[in-house]
PDB file of N, CA, C and O in Angstrom:
ATOM      1  N   UNK A   1     100.676  73.097  97.385  1.00  0.00           N
ATOM      2  CA  UNK A   1     101.418  71.596  97.074  1.00  0.00           C
ATOM      3  C   UNK A   1      99.997  71.861  96.093  1.00  0.00           C
ATOM      4  O   UNK A   1     100.071  72.068  94.882  1.00  0.00           O
ATOM      5  N   UNK A   2      99.010  71.824  96.682  1.00  0.00           N
ATOM      6  CA  UNK A   2      97.379  70.928  96.182  1.00  0.00           C
ATOM      7  C   UNK A   2      97.250  71.556  94.687  1.00  0.00           C
ATOM      8  O   UNK A   2      96.563  70.974  93.846  1.00  0.00           O
ATOM      9  N   UNK A   3      97.870  72.651  94.414  1.00  0.00           N
ATOM     10  CA  UNK A   3      97.976  73.220  93.097  1.00  0.00           C
ATOM     11  C   UNK A   3      98.608  72.270  91.952  1.00  0.00           C
ATOM     12  O   UNK A   3      98.288  71.875  90.831  1.00  0.00           O
ATOM     13  N   UNK A   4      99.699  72.119  92.869  1.00  0.00           N
ATOM     14  CA  UNK A   4     101.167  71.802  91.885  1.00  0.00           C
ATOM     15  C   UNK A   4     100.937  70.723  91.650  1.00  0.00           C
ATOM     16  O   UNK A   4     101.591  70.201  90.747  1.00  0.00           O
ATOM     17  N   UNK A   5      99.952  69.958  92.330  1.00  0.00           N
ATOM     18  CA  UNK A   5     100.021  68.386  92.496  1.00  0.00           C
ATOM     19  C   UNK A   5      98.297  68.143  90.894  1.00  0.00           C
ATOM     20  O   UNK A   5      98.229  67.229  90.073  1.00  0.00           O
ATOM     21  N   UNK A   6      97.178  69.448  91.080  1.00  0.00           N
ATOM     22  CA  UNK A   6      96.716  69.693  90.323  1.00  0.00           C
ATOM     23  C   UNK A   6      96.751  69.425  88.880  1.00  0.00           C
ATOM     24  O   UNK A   6      96.114  68.732  88.087  1.00  0.00           O
ATOM     25  N   UNK A   7      98.081  70.523  88.834  1.00  0.00           N
ATOM     26  CA  UNK A   7      97.948  71.043  87.057  1.00  0.00           C
ATOM     27  C   UNK A   7      98.908  70.316  86.648  1.00  0.00           C
ATOM     28  O   UNK A   7      99.304  70.411  85.486  1.00  0.00           O
ATOM     29  N   UNK A   8      99.822  68.885  88.123  1.00  0.00           N
ATOM     30  CA  UNK A   8     100.655  68.122  87.224  1.00  0.00           C
ATOM     31  C   UNK A   8      99.368  67.030  86.903  1.00  0.00           C
ATOM     32  O   UNK A   8      99.249  67.183  85.687  1.00  0.00           O
ATOM     33  N   UNK A   9      98.871  66.540  87.096  1.00  0.00           N
ATOM     34  CA  UNK A   9      97.762  65.426  86.863  1.00  0.00           C
ATOM     35  C   UNK A   9      97.215  65.802  85.998  1.00  0.00           C
ATOM     36  O   UNK A   9      97.508  65.151  84.995  1.00  0.00           O
ATOM     37  N   UNK A  10      96.115  67.005  85.716  1.00  0.00           N
ATOM     38  CA  UNK A  10      95.827  67.369  84.550  1.00  0.00           C
ATOM     39  C   UNK A  10      96.695  67.399  83.162  1.00  0.00           C
ATOM     40  O   UNK A  10      96.246  67.011  82.084  1.00  0.00           O
ATOM     41  N   UNK A  11      97.792  67.836  83.329  1.00  0.00           N
ATOM     42  CA  UNK A  11      99.384  67.794  82.018  1.00  0.00           C
ATOM     43  C   UNK A  11      99.166  66.411  81.652  1.00  0.00           C
ATOM     44  O   UNK A  11      98.730  65.983  80.583  1.00  0.00           O
ATOM     45  N   UNK A  12      99.749  65.376  83.314  1.00  0.00           N
ATOM     46  CA  UNK A  12     100.012  64.101  82.401  1.00  0.00           C
ATOM     47  C   UNK A  12      98.593  62.470  82.137  1.00  0.00           C
ATOM     48  O   UNK A  12      98.760  61.277  81.882  1.00  0.00           O
ATOM     49  N   UNK A  13      97.267  63.373  82.393  1.00  0.00           N
ATOM     50  CA  UNK A  13      96.289  62.596  81.656  1.00  0.00           C
ATOM     51  C   UNK A  13      96.432  63.322  80.268  1.00  0.00           C
ATOM     52  O   UNK A  13      96.598  62.723  79.205  1.00  0.00           O
ATOM     53  N   UNK A  14      96.374  64.263  80.365  1.00  0.00           N
ATOM     54  CA  UNK A  14      96.171  64.975  78.538  1.00  0.00           C
ATOM     55  C   UNK A  14      97.617  64.108  78.044  1.00  0.00           C
ATOM     56  O   UNK A  14      97.302  62.983  77.656  1.00  0.00           O
ATOM     57  N   UNK A  15      98.798  64.311  77.983  1.00  0.00           N
ATOM     58  CA  UNK A  15      99.752  63.994  77.349  1.00  0.00           C
ATOM     59  C   UNK A  15      99.400  61.850  77.005  1.00  0.00           C
ATOM     60  O   UNK A  15      99.080  61.103  76.080  1.00  0.00           O
ATOM     61  N   UNK A  16      99.565  61.821  77.690  1.00  0.00           N
ATOM     62  CA  UNK A  16      98.482  60.335  77.967  1.00  0.00           C
ATOM     63  C   UNK A  16      97.206  60.009  77.338  1.00  0.00           C
ATOM     64  O   UNK A  16      96.767  58.872  77.507  1.00  0.00           O
ATOM     65  N   UNK A  17      96.362  61.090  76.434  1.00  0.00           N
ATOM     66  CA  UNK A  17      95.389  60.582  75.973  1.00  0.00           C
ATOM     67  C   UNK A  17      95.952  59.864  74.460  1.00  0.00           C
ATOM     68  O   UNK A  17      95.710  58.658  74.422  1.00  0.00           O
ATOM     69  N   UNK A  18      96.451  60.250  73.586  1.00  0.00           N
ATOM     70  CA  UNK A  18      96.740  59.718  72.621  1.00  0.00           C
ATOM     71  C   UNK A  18      97.794  58.430  73.099  1.00  0.00           C
ATOM     72  O   UNK A  18      98.502  58.137  72.135  1.00  0.00           O
ATOM     73  N   UNK A  19      98.093  57.597  74.281  1.00  0.00           N
ATOM     74  CA  UNK A  19      99.002  56.758  74.124  1.00  0.00           C
ATOM     75  C   UNK A  19      98.268  55.143  73.851  1.00  0.00           C
ATOM     76  O   UNK A  19      97.182  54.608  74.072  1.00  0.00           O
ATOM     77  N   UNK A  20      99.565  54.776  73.251  1.00  0.00           N
ATOM     78  CA  UNK A  20      99.427  53.017  73.010  1.00  0.00           C
ATOM     79  C   UNK A  20      99.059  52.392  74.254  1.00  0.00           C
ATOM     80  O   UNK A  20      99.523  52.604  75.374  1.00  0.00           O
ATOM     81  N   UNK A  21      98.170  51.600  73.901  1.00  0.00           N
ATOM     82  CA  UNK A  21      97.926  50.227  75.159  1.00  0.00           C
ATOM     83  C   UNK A  21      99.105  50.164  75.799  1.00  0.00           C
ATOM     84  O   UNK A  21      99.137  50.209  77.029  1.00  0.00           O
ATOM     85  N   UNK A  22     100.337  50.039  74.979  1.00  0.00           N
ATOM     86  CA  UNK A  22     100.959  49.262  75.699  1.00  0.00           C
ATOM     87  C   UNK A  22     101.385  50.160  77.420  1.00  0.00           C
ATOM     88  O   UNK A  22     101.444  49.722  78.569  1.00  0.00           O
ATOM     89  N   UNK A  23     101.611  51.570  76.819  1.00  0.00           N
ATOM     90  CA  UNK A  23     101.743  52.192  77.710  1.00  0.00           C
ATOM     91  C   UNK A  23     100.829  52.496  79.068  1.00  0.00           C
ATOM     92  O   UNK A  23     101.078  52.359  80.266  1.00  0.00           O
ATOM     93  N   UNK A  24      99.697  52.954  78.368  1.00  0.00           N
ATOM     94  CA  UNK A  24      98.310  53.191  80.285  1.00  0.00           C
ATOM     95  C   UNK A  24      98.051  52.242  80.875  1.00  0.00           C
ATOM     96  O   UNK A  24      97.875  52.379  82.086  1.00  0.00           O
ATOM     97  N   UNK A  25      97.933  51.038  80.337  1.00  0.00           N
ATOM     98  CA  UNK A  25      98.262  49.716  82.068  1.00  0.00           C
ATOM     99  C   UNK A  25      99.116  50.370  83.272  1.00  0.00           C
ATOM    100  O   UNK A  25      98.822  51.090  84.226  1.00  0.00           O
ATOM    101  N   UNK A  26     100.550  49.671  82.693  1.00  0.00           N
ATOM    102  CA  UNK A  26     101.525  50.635  83.573  1.00  0.00           C
ATOM    103  C   UNK A  26     101.088  52.878  84.252  1.00  0.00           C
ATOM    104  O   UNK A  26     101.610  53.422  85.224  1.00  0.00           O
ATOM    105  N   UNK A  27     100.422  53.292  83.624  1.00  0.00           N
ATOM    106  CA  UNK A  27     100.637  54.511  83.802  1.00  0.00           C
ATOM    107  C   UNK A  27      99.233  54.973  84.617  1.00  0.00           C
ATOM    108  O   UNK A  27      99.112  55.972  85.325  1.00  0.00           O
ATOM    109  N   UNK A  28      98.263  54.011  84.329  1.00  0.00           N
ATOM    110  CA  UNK A  28      96.678  53.832  84.914  1.00  0.00           C
ATOM    111  C   UNK A  28      97.027  52.801  86.965  1.00  0.00           C
ATOM    112  O   UNK A  28      96.707  53.166  88.097  1.00  0.00           O
ATOM    113  N   UNK A  29      97.579  51.866  86.593  1.00  0.00           N
ATOM    114  CA  UNK A  29      98.168  51.339  87.383  1.00  0.00           C
ATOM    115  C   UNK A  29      99.347  52.421  88.766  1.00  0.00           C
ATOM    116  O   UNK A  29      99.083  52.470  89.967  1.00  0.00           O
ATOM    117  N   UNK A  30     100.316  52.987  88.228  1.00  0.00           N
ATOM    118  CA  UNK A  30     100.947  54.091  88.700  1.00  0.00           C
ATOM    119  C   UNK A  30     100.261  55.122  89.585  1.00  0.00           C
ATOM    120  O   UNK A  30     100.462  55.393  90.768  1.00  0.00           O
ATOM    121  N   UNK A  31      99.392  55.632  88.698  1.00  0.00           N
ATOM    122  CA  UNK A  31      98.406  57.008  89.404  1.00  0.00           C
ATOM    123  C   UNK A  31      97.606  56.266  90.852  1.00  0.00           C
ATOM    124  O   UNK A  31      97.513  56.784  91.965  1.00  0.00           O
ATOM    125  N   UNK A  32      97.086  54.899  90.413  1.00  0.00           N
ATOM    126  CA  UNK A  32      96.060  54.561  91.068  1.00  0.00           C
ATOM    127  C   UNK A  32      96.648  54.248  92.607  1.00  0.00           C
ATOM    128  O   UNK A  32      95.909  54.271  93.591  1.00  0.00           O
ATOM    129  N   UNK A  33      98.139  53.940  92.680  1.00  0.00           N
ATOM    130  CA  UNK A  33      98.607  53.329  93.013  1.00  0.00           C
ATOM    131  C   UNK A  33      99.153  54.541  94.160  1.00  0.00           C
ATOM    132  O   UNK A  33      99.330  54.529  95.378  1.00  0.00           O
ATOM    133  N   UNK A  34      99.293  55.446  93.211  1.00  0.00           N
ATOM    134  CA  UNK A  34      99.945  57.329  94.224  1.00  0.00           C
ATOM    135  C   UNK A  34      98.079  57.071  95.338  1.00  0.00           C
ATOM    136  O   UNK A  34      97.991  56.822  96.540  1.00  0.00           O
ATOM    137  N   UNK A  35      96.977  57.255  94.374  1.00  0.00           N
ATOM    138  CA  UNK A  35      95.780  57.837  94.519  1.00  0.00           C
ATOM    139  C   UNK A  35      95.556  56.968  96.152  1.00  0.00           C
ATOM    140  O   UNK A  35      95.172  57.428  97.228  1.00  0.00           O
ATOM    141  N   UNK A  36      96.019  55.426  95.733  1.00  0.00           N
ATOM    142  CA  UNK A  36      95.669  54.934  97.048  1.00  0.00           C
ATOM    143  C   UNK A  36      96.633  55.396  98.439  1.00  0.00           C
ATOM    144  O   UNK A  36      96.234  55.411  99.603  1.00  0.00           O
ATOM    145  N   UNK A  37      97.903  55.733  97.981  1.00  0.00           N
ATOM    146  CA  UNK A  37      98.965  56.041  99.453  1.00  0.00           C
ATOM    147  C   UNK A  37      98.469  57.670  99.775  1.00  0.00           C
ATOM    148  O   UNK A  37      98.553  58.315 100.820  1.00  0.00           O
ATOM    149  N   UNK A  38      98.119  57.911  98.915  1.00  0.00           N
ATOM    150  CA  UNK A  38      97.145  59.828  99.403  1.00  0.00           C
ATOM    151  C   UNK A  38      95.962  59.255 100.286  1.00  0.00           C
ATOM    152  O   UNK A  38      95.771  59.695 101.420  1.00  0.00           O
ATOM    153  N   UNK A  39      95.367  58.504  99.867  1.00  0.00           N
ATOM    154  CA  UNK A  39      94.120  58.468 100.699  1.00  0.00           C
ATOM    155  C   UNK A  39      94.359  57.409 101.946  1.00  0.00           C
ATOM    156  O   UNK A  39      93.589  57.674 102.868  1.00  0.00           O
ATOM    157  N   UNK A  40      95.325  56.141 102.258  1.00  0.00           N
ATOM    158  CA  UNK A  40      95.730  55.762 103.624  1.00  0.00           C
ATOM    159  C   UNK A  40      96.739  57.019 104.601  1.00  0.00           C
ATOM    160  O   UNK A  40      96.761  56.849 105.820  1.00  0.00           O
ATOM    161  N   UNK A  41      97.644  58.407 103.917  1.00  0.00           N
ATOM    162  CA  UNK A  41      98.169  58.571 104.257  1.00  0.00           C
ATOM    163  C   UNK A  41     100.044  58.123 104.805  1.00  0.00           C
ATOM    164  O   UNK A  41     100.975  58.444 105.544  1.00  0.00           O
ATOM    165  N   UNK A  42      99.579  57.164 103.749  1.00  0.00           N
ATOM    166  CA  UNK A  42     100.764  56.708 103.428  1.00  0.00           C
ATOM    167  C   UNK A  42     102.194  57.432 103.063  1.00  0.00           C
ATOM    168  O   UNK A  42     103.292  57.409 103.620  1.00  0.00           O
ATOM    169  N   UNK A  43     101.725  58.049 101.946  1.00  0.00           N
ATOM    170  CA  UNK A  43     102.565  59.039 100.750  1.00  0.00           C
ATOM    171  C   UNK A  43     103.037  60.407 101.436  1.00  0.00           C
ATOM    172  O   UNK A  43     103.467  61.462 100.970  1.00  0.00           O
ATOM    173  N   UNK A  44     102.810  60.009 102.581  1.00  0.00           N
ATOM    174  CA  UNK A  44     103.400  61.227 104.184  1.00  0.00           C
ATOM    175  C   UNK A  44     103.522  61.125 104.668  1.00  0.00           C
ATOM    176  O   UNK A  44     103.503  59.907 104.843  1.00  0.00           O
ATOM    177  N   UNK A  45     103.814  61.735 105.657  1.00  0.00           N
ATOM    178  CA  UNK A  45     104.306  61.461 107.112  1.00  0.00           C
ATOM    179  C   UNK A  45     102.575  61.461 107.799  1.00  0.00           C
ATOM    180  O   UNK A  45     102.327  61.536 109.002  1.00  0.00           O
ATOM    181  N   UNK A  46     101.610  61.366 106.768  1.00  0.00           N
ATOM    182  CA  UNK A  46     100.545  61.648 107.183  1.00  0.00           C
ATOM    183  C   UNK A  46      99.937  63.274 106.942  1.00  0.00           C
ATOM    184  O   UNK A  46     100.081  64.261 107.664  1.00  0.00           O
ATOM    185  N   UNK A  47      99.365  63.157 105.916  1.00  0.00           N
ATOM    186  CA  UNK A  47      98.855  64.076 105.068  1.00  0.00           C
ATOM    187  C   UNK A  47      98.350  65.752 106.165  1.00  0.00           C
ATOM    188  O   UNK A  47      98.226  66.894 105.723  1.00  0.00           O
ATOM    189  N   UNK A  48      98.163  65.268 107.637  1.00  0.00           N
ATOM    190  CA  UNK A  48      97.625  66.296 108.314  1.00  0.00           C
ATOM    191  C   UNK A  48      99.626  66.948 108.566  1.00  0.00           C
ATOM    192  O   UNK A  48      99.817  68.041 109.100  1.00  0.00           O
ATOM    193  N   UNK A  49     100.420  66.370 108.251  1.00  0.00           N
ATOM    194  CA  UNK A  49     101.889  67.033 108.666  1.00  0.00           C
ATOM    195  C   UNK A  49     102.231  68.168 107.848  1.00  0.00           C
ATOM    196  O   UNK A  49     103.374  68.377 107.440  1.00  0.00           O
ATOM    197  N   UNK A  50     100.962  69.100 107.549  1.00  0.00           N
ATOM    198  CA  UNK A  50     101.532  70.108 106.118  1.00  0.00           C
ATOM    199  C   UNK A  50     102.573  69.689 105.514  1.00  0.00           C
ATOM    200  O   UNK A  50     103.638  70.277 105.326  1.00  0.00           O
ATOM    201  N   UNK A  51     102.111  68.213 105.077  1.00  0.00           N
ATOM    202  CA  UNK A  51     102.730  68.108 103.861  1.00  0.00           C
ATOM    203  C   UNK A  51     104.498  67.789 103.776  1.00  0.00           C
ATOM    204  O   UNK A  51     105.170  67.926 102.753  1.00  0.00           O
ATOM    205  N   UNK A  52     104.902  67.437 104.826  1.00  0.00           N
ATOM    206  CA  UNK A  52     106.249  68.001 105.227  1.00  0.00           C
ATOM    207  C   UNK A  52     107.407  66.258 104.219  1.00  0.00           C
ATOM    208  O   UNK A  52     108.539  65.782 104.296  1.00  0.00           O
ATOM    209  N   UNK A  53     106.349  66.039 103.572  1.00  0.00           N
ATOM    210  CA  UNK A  53     107.338  64.801 103.504  1.00  0.00           C
ATOM    211  C   UNK A  53     106.069  64.035 102.102  1.00  0.00           C
ATOM    212  O   UNK A  53     105.285  63.090 102.187  1.00  0.00           O
ATOM    213  N   UNK A  54     106.283  64.671 101.322  1.00  0.00           N
ATOM    214  CA  UNK A  54     104.971  63.682  99.905  1.00  0.00           C
ATOM    215  C   UNK A  54     106.022  62.529  99.399  1.00  0.00           C
ATOM    216  O   UNK A  54     107.224  62.397  99.632  1.00  0.00           O
ATOM    217  N   UNK A  55     105.144  61.776  98.648  1.00  0.00           N
ATOM    218  CA  UNK A  55     105.743  60.703  97.927  1.00  0.00           C
ATOM    219  C   UNK A  55     106.560  59.570  98.381  1.00  0.00           C
ATOM    220  O   UNK A  55     106.399  59.057  99.489  1.00  0.00           O
ATOM    221  N   UNK A  56     107.823  59.009  97.154  1.00  0.00           N
ATOM    222  CA  UNK A  56     108.946  57.954  98.001  1.00  0.00           C
ATOM    223  C   UNK A  56     109.357  58.613  96.739  1.00  0.00           C
ATOM    224  O   UNK A  56     108.758  59.254  95.875  1.00  0.00           O
ATOM    225  N   UNK A  57     111.170  58.059  97.018  1.00  0.00           N
ATOM    226  CA  UNK A  57     111.933  57.721  96.712  1.00  0.00           C
ATOM    227  C   UNK A  57     111.858  56.818  94.793  1.00  0.00           C
ATOM    228  O   UNK A  57     111.077  55.938  94.430  1.00  0.00           O
ATOM    229  N   UNK A  58     112.747  57.357  94.148  1.00  0.00           N
ATOM    230  CA  UNK A  58     111.524  55.802  92.700  1.00  0.00           C
ATOM    231  C   UNK A  58     113.133  55.063  92.816  1.00  0.00           C
ATOM    232  O   UNK A  58     114.295  55.468  92.844  1.00  0.00           O
ATOM    233  N   UNK A  59     112.506  53.901  92.857  1.00  0.00           N
ATOM    234  CA  UNK A  59     114.118  52.531  93.177  1.00  0.00           C
ATOM    235  C   UNK A  59     114.138  53.077  91.851  1.00  0.00           C
ATOM    236  O   UNK A  59     113.450  53.545  90.944  1.00  0.00           O
ATOM    237  N   UNK A  60     115.667  52.665  92.345  1.00  0.00           N
ATOM    238  CA  UNK A  60     117.191  52.403  91.202  1.00  0.00           C
ATOM    239  C   UNK A  60     116.910  52.391  90.033  1.00  0.00           C
ATOM    240  O   UNK A  60     117.193  53.307  89.260  1.00  0.00           O
ATOM    241  N   UNK A  61     116.161  51.095  89.647  1.00  0.00           N
ATOM    242  CA  UNK A  61     115.809  50.894  88.303  1.00  0.00           C
ATOM    243  C   UNK A  61     114.808  51.205  87.686  1.00  0.00           C
ATOM    244  O   UNK A  61     114.589  50.944  86.503  1.00  0.00           O
ATOM    245  N   UNK A  62     113.867  51.994  88.690  1.00  0.00           N
ATOM    246  CA  UNK A  62     112.919  52.993  88.135  1.00  0.00           C
ATOM    247  C   UNK A  62     112.985  54.278  87.442  1.00  0.00           C
ATOM    248  O   UNK A  62     112.431  54.860  86.510  1.00  0.00           O
ATOM    249  N   UNK A  63     114.050  54.494  88.445  1.00  0.00           N
ATOM    250  CA  UNK A  63     115.077  56.104  87.500  1.00  0.00           C
ATOM    251  C   UNK A  63     116.038  55.875  86.422  1.00  0.00           C
ATOM    252  O   UNK A  63     116.349  56.688  85.551  1.00  0.00           O
ATOM    253  N   UNK A  64     116.635  54.254  86.627  1.00  0.00           N
ATOM    254  CA  UNK A  64     117.190  54.541  85.231  1.00  0.00           C
ATOM    255  C   UNK A  64     116.271  54.145  84.192  1.00  0.00           C
ATOM    256  O   UNK A  64     116.708  54.810  83.253  1.00  0.00           O
ATOM    257  N   UNK A  65     115.401  53.577  83.792  1.00  0.00           N
ATOM    258  CA  UNK A  65     114.425  52.945  82.930  1.00  0.00           C
ATOM    259  C   UNK A  65     114.011  54.789  82.264  1.00  0.00           C
ATOM    260  O   UNK A  65     113.842  55.028  81.068  1.00  0.00           O
ATOM    261  N   UNK A  66     113.951  55.558  83.075  1.00  0.00           N
ATOM    262  CA  UNK A  66     113.669  57.153  82.197  1.00  0.00           C
ATOM    263  C   UNK A  66     113.976  57.806  81.524  1.00  0.00           C
ATOM    264  O   UNK A  66     115.127  58.221  81.659  1.00  0.00           O
ATOM    265  N   UNK A  67     113.057  58.372  80.240  1.00  0.00           N
ATOM    266  CA  UNK A  67     113.681  58.755  79.226  1.00  0.00           C
ATOM    267  C   UNK A  67     114.284  60.088  79.944  1.00  0.00           C
ATOM    268  O   UNK A  67     114.156  60.428  81.120  1.00  0.00           O
ATOM    269  N   UNK A  68     114.993  60.753  78.865  1.00  0.00           N
ATOM    270  CA  UNK A  68     115.862  61.878  78.625  1.00  0.00           C
ATOM    271  C   UNK A  68     114.551  62.635  79.095  1.00  0.00           C
ATOM    272  O   UNK A  68     114.606  63.319  80.116  1.00  0.00           O
ATOM    273  N   UNK A  69     112.938  62.490  78.105  1.00  0.00           N
ATOM    274  CA  UNK A  69     112.249  63.663  78.627  1.00  0.00           C
ATOM    275  C   UNK A  69     111.733  63.777  80.266  1.00  0.00           C
ATOM    276  O   UNK A  69     111.402  64.703  81.006  1.00  0.00           O
ATOM    277  N   UNK A  70     111.879  62.086  80.407  1.00  0.00           N
ATOM    278  CA  UNK A  70     111.356  62.047  81.898  1.00  0.00           C
ATOM    279  C   UNK A  70     112.385  62.678  82.802  1.00  0.00           C
ATOM    280  O   UNK A  70     112.164  63.772  83.322  1.00  0.00           O
ATOM    281  N   UNK A  71     113.102  62.251  82.929  1.00  0.00           N
ATOM    282  CA  UNK A  71     114.966  62.506  84.009  1.00  0.00           C
ATOM    283  C   UNK A  71     113.902  64.539  83.536  1.00  0.00           C
ATOM    284  O   UNK A  71     113.271  65.014  84.480  1.00  0.00           O
ATOM    285  N   UNK A  72     113.901  65.208  82.420  1.00  0.00           N
ATOM    286  CA  UNK A  72     114.160  66.704  82.735  1.00  0.00           C
ATOM    287  C   UNK A  72     112.204  66.744  82.947  1.00  0.00           C
ATOM    288  O   UNK A  72     112.102  67.911  83.325  1.00  0.00           O
ATOM    289  N   UNK A  73     111.243  66.386  82.931  1.00  0.00           N
ATOM    290  CA  UNK A  73     110.367  66.591  84.078  1.00  0.00           C
ATOM    291  C   UNK A  73     109.990  66.440  85.101  1.00  0.00           C
ATOM    292  O   UNK A  73     109.154  67.084  85.734  1.00  0.00           O
ATOM    293  N   UNK A  74     110.782  65.256  85.460  1.00  0.00           N
ATOM    294  CA  UNK A  74     111.147  65.127  87.064  1.00  0.00           C
ATOM    295  C   UNK A  74     111.629  65.783  87.646  1.00  0.00           C
ATOM    296  O   UNK A  74     111.458  65.828  88.864  1.00  0.00           O
ATOM    297  N   UNK A  75     112.598  66.719  86.856  1.00  0.00           N
ATOM    298  CA  UNK A  75     113.738  67.731  87.699  1.00  0.00           C
ATOM    299  C   UNK A  75     113.186  69.017  87.518  1.00  0.00           C
ATOM    300  O   UNK A  75     113.534  70.013  88.153  1.00  0.00           O
ATOM    301  N   UNK A  76     112.072  68.971  86.390  1.00  0.00           N
ATOM    302  CA  UNK A  76     110.606  70.151  86.598  1.00  0.00           C
ATOM    303  C   UNK A  76     110.412  70.078  87.823  1.00  0.00           C
ATOM    304  O   UNK A  76     110.869  70.680  88.795  1.00  0.00           O
ATOM    305  N   UNK A  77     109.595  69.180  87.665  1.00  0.00           N
ATOM    306  CA  UNK A  77     108.436  69.132  89.157  1.00  0.00           C
ATOM    307  C   UNK A  77     109.209  69.232  90.400  1.00  0.00           C
ATOM    308  O   UNK A  77     108.574  69.766  91.309  1.00  0.00           O
ATOM    309  N   UNK A  78     110.613  68.804  90.745  1.00  0.00           N
ATOM    310  CA  UNK A  78     110.983  68.599  91.991  1.00  0.00           C
ATOM    311  C   UNK A  78     111.284  70.478  91.899  1.00  0.00           C
ATOM    312  O   UNK A  78     110.708  71.283  92.630  1.00  0.00           O
ATOM    313  N   UNK A  79     111.924  70.706  91.228  1.00  0.00           N
ATOM    314  CA  UNK A  79     112.376  72.903  91.371  1.00  0.00           C
ATOM    315  C   UNK A  79     111.280  73.345  92.092  1.00  0.00           C
ATOM    316  O   UNK A  79     111.270  74.028  93.117  1.00  0.00           O
ATOM    317  N   UNK A  80     109.912  72.666  91.151  1.00  0.00           N
ATOM    318  CA  UNK A  80     108.848  73.442  91.377  1.00  0.00           C
ATOM    319  C   UNK A  80     108.398  73.465  92.498  1.00  0.00           C
ATOM    320  O   UNK A  80     107.857  74.437  93.025  1.00  0.00           O
ATOM    321  N   UNK A  81     108.656  71.907  93.201  1.00  0.00           N
ATOM    322  CA  UNK A  81     108.051  71.849  94.612  1.00  0.00           C
ATOM    323  C   UNK A  81     109.165  72.646  95.400  1.00  0.00           C
ATOM    324  O   UNK A  81     109.029  73.688  96.041  1.00  0.00           O
ATOM    325  N   UNK A  82     110.087  72.032  95.229  1.00  0.00           N
ATOM    326  CA  UNK A  82     111.056  72.709  96.391  1.00  0.00           C
ATOM    327  C   UNK A  82     110.388  74.266  96.059  1.00  0.00           C
ATOM    328  O   UNK A  82     109.827  74.677  97.074  1.00  0.00           O
ATOM    329  N   UNK A  83     110.308  75.099  95.083  1.00  0.00           N
ATOM    330  CA  UNK A  83     109.998  76.596  95.268  1.00  0.00           C
ATOM    331  C   UNK A  83     108.574  76.223  95.820  1.00  0.00           C
ATOM    332  O   UNK A  83     108.037  77.235  96.271  1.00  0.00           O
ATOM    333  N   UNK A  84     108.039  75.462  95.896  1.00  0.00           N
ATOM    334  CA  UNK A  84     107.015  76.191  96.344  1.00  0.00           C
ATOM    335  C   UNK A  84     106.236  75.423  98.454  1.00  0.00           C
ATOM    336  O   UNK A  84     105.223  75.568  99.139  1.00  0.00           O
ATOM    337  N   UNK A  85     107.545  74.693  98.545  1.00  0.00           N
ATOM    338  CA  UNK A  85     108.080  74.754 100.334  1.00  0.00           C
ATOM    339  C   UNK A  85     107.632  75.635 101.206  1.00  0.00           C
ATOM    340  O   UNK A  85     106.811  75.679 102.122  1.00  0.00           O
ATOM    341  N   UNK A  86     108.592  76.511 100.534  1.00  0.00           N
ATOM    342  CA  UNK A  86     109.627  77.478 100.935  1.00  0.00           C
ATOM    343  C   UNK A  86     109.057  78.701 101.610  1.00  0.00           C
ATOM    344  O   UNK A  86     109.806  79.597 102.000  1.00  0.00           O
TER     345      UNK A  86
END
């Protein structure tokens, strides 16, 4: 899962390298919240549990606000994570 996560993070930061300031603040806010959750262990049942349950579901309003491209990217990430978890 670490390799998947590292690859995903690198790609996300590359994609946002030329983003307008309007998008950067929410982008960095979400990544900082995620990093904090990983450090505290609240992104899973405890990171020492083998990574059985990492992350959290999007709130319905967040899911509804995703662009088609974001929905497709999320689906690809979900598929890749499921493949690695097997």
